[in-house]
C-alpha positions in Angstrom: 107.3 -5.6 166.8 110.2 -7.4 165.0 110.1 -6.0 161.5 112.8 -8.5 160.6 113.5 -11.9 162.1 116.4 -14.2 160.7 115.8 -17.4 160.8 119.5 -20.0 159.9 118.5 -23.2 158.0 120.8 -26.0 156.9 121.0 -24.4 153.8 119.8 -21.0 154.0 119.0 -17.9 155.6 115.6 -17.4 156.0 114.9 -13.4 156.4 111.0 -12.9 157.6 110.1 -8.8 156.6 107.4 -7.0 158.2 105.4 -6.1 154.1 103.7 -3.3 156.0 106.9 -1.2 157.0 107.9 2.0 154.3 111.2 0.1 152.5 113.8 2.9 153.8 112.7 1.5 157.6 113.0 -1.7 156.6 116.6 -1.5 155.3 117.2 0.0 158.9 115.9 -2.7 160.6 117.8 -5.5 158.3 121.0 -3.7 159.3 120.6 -3.1 163.0 119.1 -6.7 163.3 122.6 -8.2 161.0 124.6 -6.3 163.6 122.6 -7.4 166.6 123.2 -11.2 165.6 127.2 -10.1 165.9 129.2 -12.4 164.3 126.8 -15.3 164.4 126.7 -15.3 160.5 130.2 -13.0 160.0 132.4 -14.3 157.2 129.8 -17.2 156.1 128.8 -18.1 152.6 125.0 -18.8 152.2 122.0 -19.0 150.3 119.4 -16.0 151.0 115.8 -16.2 150.8 113.3 -13.4 151.7 109.8 -14.1 153.2 106.4 -12.5 153.7 106.9 -9.4 151.2 106.9 -9.0 147.7 109.7 -6.8 146.2 111.2 -6.0 142.4 114.7 -6.7 141.8 116.1 -3.1 142.9 114.6 -3.3 146.3 116.1 -7.2 147.0 119.3 -5.7 145.5 119.4 -3.4 148.1 119.0 -5.5 151.0 121.7 -7.8 149.5 123.9 -5.1 149.4 123.3 -4.5 152.9 123.9 -8.1 153.9 127.0 -8.2 152.3 128.1 -4.7 153.9 127.6 -7.0 157.2 130.0 -9.5 156.4 127.5 -12.3 154.9 128.7 -13.4 151.5 125.8 -14.4 149.5 125.9 -17.6 147.5 122.7 -17.2 145.6 119.4 -15.6 146.2 116.3 -18.0 146.5 113.2 -17.0 145.1 109.8 -18.7 144.8 110.7 -19.2 140.9 114.3 -20.6 141.9 113.5 -22.6 145.0 116.8 -24.8 144.9 118.7 -21.5 144.5 120.9 -22.8 141.4 120.2 -20.4 139.2 119.9 -17.2 140.8 123.5 -16.3 141.6 124.2 -13.4 143.3 128.1 -12.6 144.1 129.7 -9.5 145.2 130.5 -7.0 142.4 127.3 -8.3 140.3 125.6 -5.3 139.2 123.0 -4.5 136.0 124.9 -3.7 133.2 121.9 -2.7 131.2 120.5 -4.3 128.4 122.6 -6.7 126.2 122.9 -8.4 122.5 123.7 -11.6 121.4 124.9 -12.5 117.7 125.3 -15.9 116.7 128.0 -16.8 114.2 131.4 -15.6 113.4 132.0 -11.9 111.8 133.9 -11.8 108.7 136.3 -9.1 107.3 134.9 -6.2 106.5 131.4 -6.7 108.8 130.6 -4.7 111.3 128.3 -5.1 114.7 127.5 -2.1 116.6 125.2 -2.2 120.1 124.4 0.7 122.7 124.7 -1.5 125.4 126.4 -4.8 125.9 127.7 -7.1 123.1 127.9 -11.0 123.3 129.3 -12.8 120.4 128.8 -16.4 119.7 131.7 -16.7 117.6 134.7 -15.3 116.2 135.5 -11.5 115.3 138.1 -12.4 112.2 140.5 -9.7 110.9 138.7 -6.7 109.2 135.8 -7.2 111.2 134.8 -4.6 113.3 132.9 -4.5 116.9 131.6 -1.7 118.9 129.5 -1.3 122.1 128.7 1.3 124.7 128.9 -1.7 127.4 131.2 -4.5 127.2 132.3 -6.8 124.8 132.2 -10.6 125.0 133.5 -12.9 122.3 132.7 -16.7 122.7 135.8 -17.3 120.1 138.7 -15.7 118.6 139.0 -12.1 118.9 141.3 -11.2 115.5 139.6 -8.0 114.4 138.6 -4.6 116.0 136.6 -4.2 119.4 135.5 -1.0 121.1 134.0 -1.1 123.9 132.5 1.8 126.7 132.1 4.6 124.4 134.5 7.6 124.1 134.9 8.0 128.0 133.9 5.1 129.8 136.9 3.1 130.8 134.9 1.0 133.4 134.1 -1.7 130.5 135.9 -4.4 129.8 136.3 -6.9 126.7 136.9 -10.7 126.9 137.3 -13.4 124.6 138.2 -17.2 124.5 141.7 -15.9 122.4 142.4 -12.5 121.8 145.0 -11.6 119.4 143.4 -8.0 117.9 144.2 -5.5 115.1 143.1 -2.8 117.7 141.5 -2.8 121.0 139.6 0.3 122.4 138.1 0.8 125.8 136.8 4.7 126.3 139.6 6.7 124.6 142.6 4.3 125.4 143.8 2.1 122.3 145.8 -1.0 122.2 147.3 -2.7 119.0 148.5 -5.9 118.6 152.0 -6.6 118.5 152.0 -9.6 116.0 150.8 -9.7 112.7 150.1 -13.4 113.0 146.1 -13.8 113.6 144.6 -17.4 115.5 142.8 -18.9 113.1 140.4 -21.5 114.5 141.5 -25.0 112.0 144.6 -24.1 113.5 144.5 -23.5 117.2 142.1 -25.6 119.6 140.1 -23.5 122.2 141.2 -24.4 125.3 138.1 -22.8 127.8 140.3 -20.1 129.0 139.0 -16.6 129.1 141.2 -13.6 128.6 139.8 -10.1 129.6 141.2 -6.9 128.5 140.4 -3.6 131.1 141.7 -0.4 132.3 143.6 -0.2 135.6 145.9 2.8 136.9 145.5 4.4 133.6 146.7 1.3 131.7 145.4 -1.2 129.0 146.1 -4.7 130.6 145.1 -8.3 129.1 144.7 -11.2 131.7 143.9 -14.8 131.6 140.9 -15.8 133.7 142.2 -19.3 134.1 145.0 -17.3 136.8 143.1 -14.4 137.5 139.4 -13.6 138.8 137.2 -10.6 137.7 136.7 -9.3 140.9 141.4 -9.5 141.1 140.7 -7.1 137.6 138.0 -5.0 137.6 136.6 -2.5 140.1 133.4 -1.6 138.8 
């Protein structure tokens, strides 16, 4: 019995799965099928579609991980809710980062915002304001205040902002302070669409511009 059937289409790789097989055996069968296909799909970037079997997100992600390990670059996952594959993008290193809170507006001096997960701020963090998250922090504006990501001992987190000139950044227990006393102001400086990311690498806190690098280059999850 063919527990896994691969069918290459013009815009996707359709993977037919035996719905009666236990999941652990199914994973083994998928890996064996991909390896038997040799280099036919290797180094290709393609959409993936699973057929004949209902799965939860964790099971889908486990199968997608096997596909990537066998040399296929996944451009997106096509599902019944997303038949065109335009939305559910699945790239390497994409993982579930846990709960995320969104805050709409700017934080003024003296304001404080905290989260047990990630925080996305749709505005600026002004001097004197403080943001703290046990996960990651993303500021879709200017980060001029203080930001602490990753809790006390978690150095795998990152802090990102359109423009970064903070009073203080902290990731895990590592702290960096702005070398300049000049804070960016939204009425003086135009947002140019770039994104700056602070992260820990080789025991140092670095800030890089995503217009010149990629998250895959910078962050090892």
